[in-house]
C-alpha positions as CSV (number, residue, x, y, z in Angstrom):
1,L,-2.9,-14.3,-26.1
2,A,-6.4,-12.9,-26.4
3,G,-8.1,-16.1,-27.5
4,H,-9.1,-14.7,-30.8
5,T,-9.2,-16.7,-34.0
6,D,-7.8,-15.3,-37.3
7,N,-9.7,-15.4,-40.5
8,L,-8.5,-18.9,-41.5
9,H,-10.6,-19.1,-44.6
10,R,-9.0,-15.9,-46.0
11,I,-5.5,-17.1,-45.0
12,R,-6.1,-20.4,-46.8
13,Q,-7.0,-18.5,-50.0
14,I,-3.9,-16.5,-49.8
15,S,-1.6,-19.5,-49.1
16,E,-3.1,-21.4,-52.1
17,K,-2.8,-18.4,-54.4
18,H,0.9,-17.8,-53.6
19,H,1.8,-21.5,-53.0
20,M,2.6,-20.9,-49.3
21,W,2.6,-23.3,-46.4
22,M,-0.3,-22.8,-44.0
23,H,0.4,-23.8,-40.3
24,V,-2.3,-23.3,-37.6
25,E,-1.9,-23.5,-33.8
26,G,-3.9,-22.4,-30.8
27,N,-6.1,-23.6,-28.0
28,N,-9.3,-23.1,-30.0
29,L,-8.2,-26.1,-32.1
30,A,-9.5,-28.3,-29.3
31,T,-13.0,-27.6,-30.6
32,L,-12.1,-29.8,-33.6
33,S,-12.9,-32.8,-31.4
34,L,-16.6,-31.7,-31.1
35,L,-19.3,-32.9,-33.4
36,A,-20.4,-29.3,-34.0
37,V,-17.1,-27.5,-34.9
38,P,-17.3,-23.7,-34.8
39,S,-17.3,-22.1,-38.3
40,S,-14.3,-20.0,-37.4
41,V,-12.2,-23.1,-36.7
42,Q,-13.4,-25.4,-39.5
43,P,-10.9,-24.0,-42.1
44,A,-8.0,-25.3,-39.9
45,M,-8.8,-28.8,-41.2
46,N,-7.6,-27.7,-44.6
47,A,-4.3,-26.4,-43.3
48,D,-1.0,-28.0,-44.3
49,S,-0.1,-28.6,-40.6
50,I,-1.6,-28.0,-37.2
51,T,0.0,-28.1,-33.7
52,L,-2.0,-29.3,-30.8
53,N,-1.4,-29.1,-27.0
54,P,-3.4,-32.1,-25.7
55,G,-1.3,-32.3,-22.5
56,A,-2.5,-28.9,-21.2
57,W,-6.1,-29.6,-22.4
58,L,-6.3,-32.9,-20.6
59,G,-4.6,-31.6,-17.4
60,I,-1.4,-33.7,-17.9
61,I,1.6,-32.0,-16.5
62,G,4.7,-32.1,-18.8
63,G,3.8,-30.0,-21.9
64,F,3.1,-32.4,-24.7
65,W,2.8,-30.9,-28.2
66,V,1.6,-32.8,-31.3
67,T,2.1,-31.6,-34.8
68,L,-0.1,-33.1,-37.6
69,F,0.8,-32.8,-41.3
70,R,-1.8,-33.1,-44.0
71,G,0.8,-34.1,-46.7
72,G,3.6,-36.6,-46.5
73,D,6.2,-34.6,-48.4
74,P,9.3,-34.3,-46.2
75,T,10.8,-31.6,-48.5
76,A,7.8,-29.3,-48.0
77,Q,7.9,-29.9,-44.3
78,S,11.6,-29.0,-44.1
79,S,11.1,-25.9,-46.2
80,A,8.3,-24.8,-43.8
81,G,10.7,-25.2,-40.9
82,L,8.8,-28.1,-39.3
83,L,11.5,-30.7,-38.9
84,L,10.7,-34.0,-37.2
85,P,12.8,-34.7,-34.1
86,S,14.6,-37.9,-33.8
87,P,13.2,-40.7,-31.6
88,M,16.1,-40.2,-29.2
89,E,15.0,-36.6,-28.7
90,I,11.3,-37.5,-28.2
91,G,11.9,-40.3,-25.8
92,L,9.6,-43.2,-25.0
93,G,7.9,-41.6,-22.0
94,T,6.2,-38.7,-23.8
95,P,4.1,-40.7,-26.3
96,L,3.3,-43.3,-23.7
97,V,1.9,-40.8,-21.1
98,L,-0.2,-39.1,-23.8
99,W,-1.5,-42.4,-25.2
100,T,-2.4,-43.6,-21.7
101,G,-4.3,-40.4,-20.9
102,L,-6.2,-40.5,-24.2
103,Q,-7.1,-44.2,-23.7
104,A,-8.3,-43.5,-20.1
105,L,-10.5,-40.6,-21.2
106,G,-11.7,-41.9,-24.5
107,Y,-13.4,-39.8,-27.2
108,E,-16.4,-39.0,-25.0
109,G,-14.1,-37.9,-22.1
110,V,-12.1,-35.6,-24.4
111,C,-15.3,-34.0,-25.8
112,R,-16.7,-33.6,-22.2
113,L,-13.6,-31.7,-21.1
114,V,-13.7,-29.4,-24.1
115,R,-17.4,-28.8,-23.7
116,S,-17.0,-28.1,-19.9
117,S,-14.2,-25.5,-20.6
118,S,-16.4,-23.8,-23.2
119,E,-19.3,-23.7,-20.8
120,L,-17.2,-22.3,-18.0
121,S,-16.0,-19.5,-20.3
122,L,-19.6,-18.8,-21.5
123,H,-20.8,-18.8,-17.9
124,L,-18.3,-16.2,-16.7
125,S,-18.9,-14.1,-19.8
126,Q,-22.6,-14.0,-19.1
127,K,-22.1,-13.3,-15.4
128,I,-19.9,-10.2,-15.9
129,G,-21.5,-9.0,-19.1
130,S,-24.2,-6.9,-17.3
131,H,-21.7,-4.7,-15.5
132,K,-21.0,-1.4,-17.3
133,C,-17.6,-1.0,-15.8
134,I,-16.4,-4.4,-17.2
135,Q,-15.3,-4.5,-20.8
136,Q,-14.9,-7.9,-22.6
137,M,-12.4,-8.1,-25.5
138,S,-14.5,-10.7,-27.3
139,Q,-14.3,-11.4,-31.1
140,V,-17.4,-10.8,-33.1
141,A,-19.1,-13.8,-34.7
142,T,-16.6,-16.3,-33.3
143,V,-16.7,-18.8,-30.5
144,S,-13.8,-18.8,-28.0
145,A,-13.0,-20.7,-24.9
146,V,-11.1,-17.7,-23.5
147,V,-12.6,-14.7,-21.6
148,I,-10.6,-11.5,-21.6
149,F,-12.0,-8.6,-19.6
150,K,-10.9,-5.5,-17.7
151,F,-12.2,-2.7,-15.5
152,I,-12.9,0.5,-17.3
153,E,-13.8,4.0,-16.3
154,P,-17.4,4.4,-15.1
155,R,-19.6,6.7,-17.3
156,S,-21.7,9.5,-15.9
157,S,-25.1,8.2,-14.9
158,S,-26.7,11.5,-15.6
159,T,-25.7,11.4,-19.3
160,S,-28.4,10.0,-21.5
161,L,-27.8,8.1,-24.7
162,N,-30.1,10.4,-26.6
163,D,-28.1,13.5,-25.8
164,D,-26.3,15.1,-28.8
165,K,-22.5,15.0,-29.1
166,S,-22.0,18.6,-27.9
167,S,-23.9,18.2,-24.7
168,Q,-22.0,15.0,-23.9
169,E,-18.6,16.7,-24.5
170,S,-19.5,19.6,-22.3
171,S,-20.9,17.4,-19.6
172,F,-17.8,15.1,-19.5
173,S,-15.3,18.0,-19.7
174,V,-16.8,19.6,-16.6
175,N,-17.8,16.6,-14.4
176,R,-15.2,14.0,-15.4
177,I,-11.5,14.0,-16.2
178,V,-10.3,11.2,-18.5
179,K,-8.2,8.8,-16.4
180,S,-4.7,7.8,-17.6
181,T,-3.9,4.3,-18.7
182,P,-1.4,3.6,-15.9
183,L,-4.2,4.2,-13.4
184,L,-6.5,1.7,-15.1
185,D,-3.7,-0.8,-15.4
186,A,-3.1,-0.4,-11.6
187,L,-6.8,-0.9,-10.9
188,N,-6.9,-4.1,-13.0
189,Q,-3.8,-5.4,-11.3
190,W,-5.4,-4.7,-7.9
191,L,-8.6,-6.5,-9.0
192,H,-6.5,-9.5,-10.3
193,N,-4.7,-9.8,-6.9
194,K,-8.0,-9.6,-5.0
195,L,-9.7,-12.3,-7.1
196,K,-6.7,-14.7,-6.9
197,R,-6.8,-14.5,-3.1
198,S,-10.6,-14.7,-2.8
199,V,-11.1,-17.6,-5.3
200,P,-7.8,-19.6,-5.7
201,E,-9.7,-22.4,-7.6
202,V,-10.1,-20.1,-10.6
203,S,-6.9,-19.4,-12.5
204,L,-6.8,-15.8,-13.8
205,D,-3.8,-14.5,-15.6
206,L,-2.8,-10.9,-16.0
207,V,-2.0,-10.2,-19.7
208,E,-1.0,-7.0,-21.4
209,L,-2.6,-6.3,-24.8
210,E,-1.2,-3.7,-27.2
211,R,-4.2,-1.3,-27.1
212,E,-6.2,-2.3,-24.1
213,G,-3.4,-2.5,-21.6
214,L,-3.5,-4.9,-18.6
215,C,-6.5,-7.3,-18.8
216,L,-7.6,-10.4,-16.9
217,K,-7.6,-13.7,-18.8
218,F,-9.7,-16.8,-18.0
219,D,-8.6,-19.8,-20.0
220,P,-10.4,-22.9,-18.5
221,L,-9.2,-25.1,-21.3
222,M,-5.6,-24.7,-20.0
223,T,-6.3,-24.4,-16.3
224,A,-9.7,-25.9,-15.3
225,Q,-8.4,-29.5,-15.1
226,L,-5.4,-28.5,-13.0
227,Y,-7.3,-26.3,-10.5
228,K,-10.5,-28.4,-10.5
229,T,-12.6,-25.4,-11.5
230,T,-16.3,-25.7,-11.4
231,S,-19.3,-23.5,-12.2
232,E,-19.7,-22.8,-8.5
233,H,-16.2,-21.3,-8.4
234,V,-17.0,-19.2,-11.4
235,D,-20.1,-17.9,-9.6
236,S,-17.8,-17.0,-6.6
237,V,-15.6,-15.0,-9.0
238,A,-18.6,-13.2,-10.4
239,L,-19.8,-12.3,-6.9
240,S,-16.4,-11.1,-5.9
241,I,-16.2,-8.8,-8.9
242,E,-19.7,-7.5,-8.1
243,S,-18.6,-6.7,-4.5
244,Y,-15.4,-4.9,-5.6
245,L,-16.9,-2.8,-8.4
246,P,-18.9,-0.3,-6.3
247,M,-15.8,0.5,-4.3
248,M,-13.6,0.8,-7.4
249,E,-16.1,3.1,-9.2
250,Y,-16.6,5.2,-6.1
251,T,-12.8,5.6,-5.6
252,L,-12.3,6.5,-9.3
253,L,-15.0,9.1,-9.2
254,E,-13.8,10.7,-6.0
255,Q,-10.2,11.1,-7.0
256,D,-10.8,14.6,-8.5
257,G,-12.5,15.8,-5.3
258,F,-9.6,14.4,-3.2
259,R,-7.1,16.2,-5.3
260,R,-9.1,19.5,-5.1
261,L,-9.5,19.3,-1.3
262,V,-5.9,18.5,-0.7
263,T,-4.6,21.2,-3.0
264,Q,-6.8,23.8,-1.3
265,H,-5.8,22.9,2.2
266,P,-2.9,24.9,3.6
267,L,-1.4,22.1,5.7
268,L,-1.6,19.2,3.1
269,E,0.5,18.6,0.0
270,F,-0.8,16.6,-2.9
271,I,1.4,13.9,-4.4
272,Y,0.9,12.9,-8.0
273,T,0.8,9.0,-8.2
274,P,-0.7,8.0,-11.5
275,D,0.0,4.3,-11.0
276,W,-1.5,4.0,-7.5
277,P,-4.7,1.9,-7.3
278,G,-6.5,4.0,-4.8
279,L,-7.8,7.5,-3.9
280,G,-4.4,9.2,-3.9
281,S,-1.5,10.3,-1.8
282,T,-0.7,13.3,0.4
283,F,1.5,14.3,3.4
284,Y,1.0,16.7,6.2
285,V,3.2,19.8,6.4
286,P,3.4,21.6,9.7
287,D,2.7,25.4,9.5
288,Y,6.1,26.3,11.0
289,L,7.9,24.4,8.1
290,E,8.4,25.3,4.5
291,R,6.2,23.5,2.0
292,S,9.1,23.0,-0.3
293,V,11.0,19.8,0.7
294,E,14.2,21.0,-1.0
295,T,14.6,23.9,1.5
296,L,14.2,21.7,4.6
297,T,17.1,20.6,6.8
298,D,17.7,17.0,7.8
299,N,16.2,17.6,11.2
300,E,13.1,19.2,9.8
301,K,12.7,16.3,7.4
302,T,13.0,13.8,10.2
303,E,10.4,15.7,12.3
304,M,8.0,15.9,9.3
305,N,8.4,12.1,8.6
306,K,7.7,11.3,12.3
307,I,4.5,13.4,12.3
308,N,3.3,11.8,9.1
309,L,4.1,8.3,10.3
310,D,2.3,8.9,13.6
311,L,-0.6,10.3,11.5
312,V,-0.8,7.0,9.6
313,N,-0.8,4.9,12.7
314,H,-3.6,7.0,14.3
315,L,-5.7,7.0,11.2
316,S,-5.2,3.2,10.7
317,E,-7.0,2.7,14.0
318,T,-10.2,4.2,12.5
319,Y,-9.9,3.4,8.8
320,G,-7.9,0.2,8.8
321,N,-6.1,-0.6,5.6
322,L,-7.5,2.5,3.9
323,V,-4.4,4.5,5.0
324,T,-0.9,3.0,4.5
325,P,2.5,4.7,4.7
326,G,4.4,5.4,1.5
327,R,7.5,7.2,0.2
328,T,7.7,10.1,-2.2
329,Q,10.4,10.7,-4.8
330,D,12.2,12.8,-2.2
331,N,12.1,9.9,0.3
332,M,9.5,11.6,2.5
333,V,6.9,9.6,4.4
334,C,3.4,10.2,2.9
335,L,-0.1,8.9,3.4
336,R,-1.5,6.6,0.7
337,F,-5.2,6.1,0.6
338,G,-6.4,2.9,-1.1
339,M,-9.8,1.9,-2.2
340,L,-12.4,4.2,-0.6
341,P,-15.4,2.5,1.0
342,T,-18.8,3.8,-0.2
343,D,-19.7,4.9,3.3
344,V,-16.7,7.2,3.8
345,H,-16.9,10.8,2.5
346,V,-13.8,12.5,1.1
347,D,-14.4,15.8,2.8
348,D,-14.8,14.1,6.2
349,L,-11.6,12.1,5.6
350,I,-9.5,15.2,4.7
351,A,-10.9,17.1,7.7
352,R,-9.9,14.3,10.0
353,V,-6.4,14.0,8.5
354,A,-5.9,17.8,8.9
355,N,-7.2,17.9,12.5
356,K,-5.3,14.9,13.6
357,G,-2.1,16.2,12.0
358,K,-2.6,19.6,13.8
359,E,-3.0,17.8,17.1
360,L,0.2,15.7,16.6
361,E,2.0,18.9,15.5
362,D,1.0,20.7,18.7
363,T,2.1,17.8,20.8
364,S,5.4,17.7,19.1
365,K,5.9,21.4,19.6
366,A,5.0,21.1,23.3
367,L,7.4,18.3,23.8
368,E,10.1,20.1,22.0
369,K,9.6,23.2,24.1
370,L,9.4,21.2,27.3
371,G,12.6,19.4,26.4
372,E,14.3,22.8,25.9
373,L,13.2,24.0,29.3
374,I,14.5,20.8,30.9
375,R,17.9,21.3,29.2
376,Q,18.0,24.8,30.6
377,G,17.1,23.6,34.1
378,I,19.9,21.0,33.9
379,N,22.4,23.6,32.8
380,Q,21.3,25.9,35.7
381,A,21.7,23.0,38.2
382,E,25.2,22.2,36.9
383,S,26.1,25.9,37.2
384,Q,24.9,25.9,40.9
385,L,26.9,22.7,41.6
386,D,30.0,24.3,40.2
387,K,29.5,27.3,42.5
388,D,29.1,25.0,45.5
389,H,32.3,23.2,44.5
390,Q,34.2,26.5,44.3
391,Y,32.8,27.5,47.7
392,I,34.2,24.3,49.2
393,I,37.6,24.9,47.7
394,Y,37.5,28.5,49.2
395,Q,36.6,27.1,52.7
396,Q,39.3,24.5,52.7
397,G,42.0,26.9,51.6
398,L,44.5,26.9,48.8
399,I,47.1,24.8,50.7
400,R,44.9,21.7,50.7
401,Q,44.7,21.9,46.9
402,L,48.5,21.3,46.4
403,P,49.2,17.7,45.3
404,L,51.7,16.6,48.0
405,V,51.6,19.4,50.7
406,G,47.8,19.3,50.6
407,S,47.5,15.7,51.6
408,I,50.0,16.0,54.5
409,Y,48.3,19.2,55.7
410,S,44.9,17.5,55.5
411,W,46.3,14.5,57.6
412,L,47.7,16.8,60.2
413,L,44.7,19.1,60.2
414,P,41.5,17.4,58.9
415,P,39.3,19.8,56.8
416,P,35.8,20.7,58.0
417,Q,33.0,18.5,56.8
418,L,31.2,20.3,54.0
419,D,28.6,18.4,52.1
420,I,27.8,19.1,48.4
421,K,24.0,19.1,48.0
422,G,22.6,17.9,44.7
423,R,19.8,19.5,42.8
424,T,16.3,18.2,41.9
425,F,14.2,19.5,39.1
426,D,10.4,19.0,39.5
427,L,8.6,18.8,36.2
428,S,5.2,19.4,37.8
429,S,6.2,22.7,39.4
430,G,9.3,23.7,37.5
431,A,11.2,24.3,40.7
432,L,14.9,23.7,41.2
433,D,15.7,22.5,44.7
434,T,18.4,20.8,46.7
435,T,18.5,17.1,47.5
436,E,18.8,17.6,51.2
437,T,15.5,15.9,51.8
438,I,16.5,12.9,49.9
439,Y,19.8,12.5,51.7
440,K,18.2,13.0,55.1
441,Y,15.3,10.6,54.8
442,H,16.6,8.3,52.0
443,M,13.5,8.9,49.9
444,Q,12.0,11.6,47.8
445,I,8.8,13.1,49.3
446,Q,6.3,14.0,46.6
447,Q,2.7,15.1,46.9
448,T,0.4,12.3,45.8
449,T,-3.1,12.7,44.4
450,N,-5.9,10.9,46.3
451,H,-7.7,8.7,43.8
452,P,-11.4,8.0,44.5
453,A,-12.3,4.7,46.0
454,D,-15.0,2.2,44.9
455,D,-17.6,0.6,47.1
456,D,-15.1,-2.0,48.4
457,G,-12.7,0.7,49.5
458,K,-10.1,-0.1,46.8
459,R,-8.3,2.6,44.9
460,V,-9.6,3.3,41.5
461,A,-6.9,4.1,38.8
462,P,-7.4,7.4,37.0
463,A,-8.9,7.3,33.6
464,P,-6.4,7.5,30.7
465,Q,-5.9,11.0,29.4
466,K,-6.7,11.9,25.8
467,L,-4.0,13.2,23.6
468,S,-5.5,16.7,23.7
469,E,-5.5,16.7,27.5
470,I,-1.9,15.5,27.6
471,T,-1.0,18.3,25.2
472,E,-2.7,21.0,27.4
473,D,-0.9,19.6,30.4
474,L,2.5,19.7,28.7
475,Q,1.8,23.3,27.6
476,T,0.8,24.3,31.1
477,K,4.0,22.8,32.6
478,A,6.1,24.5,29.9
479,K,4.6,27.8,30.9
480,I,5.3,27.1,34.6
481,L,8.9,26.2,33.8
482,E,9.4,29.3,31.7
483,S,7.9,31.6,34.4
484,N,10.0,30.0,37.2
485,R,13.1,30.4,35.0
486,A,12.2,34.1,34.5
487,E,11.8,34.6,38.3
488,N,15.1,32.9,39.0
489,E,16.9,35.2,36.5
490,T,15.2,38.3,38.1
491,A,16.3,37.1,41.5
492,E,19.9,36.7,40.4
493,E,19.9,40.1,38.8
494,T,18.6,41.6,42.1
495,V,21.4,39.9,44.1
496,V,24.0,41.2,41.7
497,V,22.6,44.7,42.0
498,N,22.6,44.6,45.8
499,S,26.1,43.2,45.9
500,T,27.5,45.9,43.6
501,G,25.6,48.6,45.5
């Protein structure tokens, strides 16, 4: 899995001492075709059996495996569990395709493919070896055609290699918190996805090692022939890694500051997401709601989710894919911040989130208050219409209200024409008026604002209002509606007092 080679020389000694069968397999056996066989692979020639995968090495689709035996004893082979399949199980097509591929390439062609794969691995290893945040899981004193690497936590640049152990421990304990393994795994998975999209000609696998966690694996011996990988493609991968590393390092170093600023802010709630490959997660909590999600009602949760979703949409216009919507364990909408660009400061980002959230909160409160006043105005209009209807019944008399007698009486003596006037509610002034003007002129007369004209005498449309201006306008209209409603209530009380007096 990691491309490492076991100590075959020592294993051979143990197998000879205890009379055990030694079987060797792996992609590094392809180097046996070279004139200069690596010393770590040479003991495989003394093994009792080896299994080769020439189909994958030569780029032949189909998965052809070949097992070679050093001895011809069928009993020993059967005891080792290496039973030969029957010719019917093998089929005639498998050996023919493999034989045709080997004949077309020849010995020099096979050696050229193996050397090219080793050169590609060495080229990538040298390109990424200079980065301090890239760790390669290479085997000491061995040659391998596989490169295993991963992104690791950046070290403090202010710490010198000559500092003693105590000074290092005190420096790291104050300035840097050790990151968890799930976070590093998430970052390596993010890097793997980015590299696959940026350079699809280079096949990179995501493997999980026991101690190192998720790592990126480059095995050109198995994939270079299929994907037509060249050294130029490997250079593109190295350049992509070099372009992503500063942003990954900056994000990882700024996570602690992000958590501190969010925790200290009264309107933001920090969300612990150890496996999120980015800066972190948070959500905005309006000041009129409880910070504990468990105590919120369903309507309050819906309102909070709407504010946070609108906040994501507004911030995406400025920061792009840096801010994306997410869900908490309580199914609440939150803001997830991805990889932080090096030109964006965390304190400015948090301040912008809080200010925009407060602006959306004020707008939501103004709209809610305005809606409540509109509902009160509608109820007041319905009450006045009911009074008008009762007045008409009083004018027509009780006889006309009887089912049978009323219709005959109305036919003999038609009732007076009494019109029921509707009510209009003006949002700009908050006034409740009759619809007499509409019925009389068949149109509603409203005051229009004269817009300025340009040089050609054409009307110029007004400039769009900002969200803050709309909020102030709504708040002003809400105050006007509330004051008019208070005046109407005072006038009604005065009429009641005069009638009783």
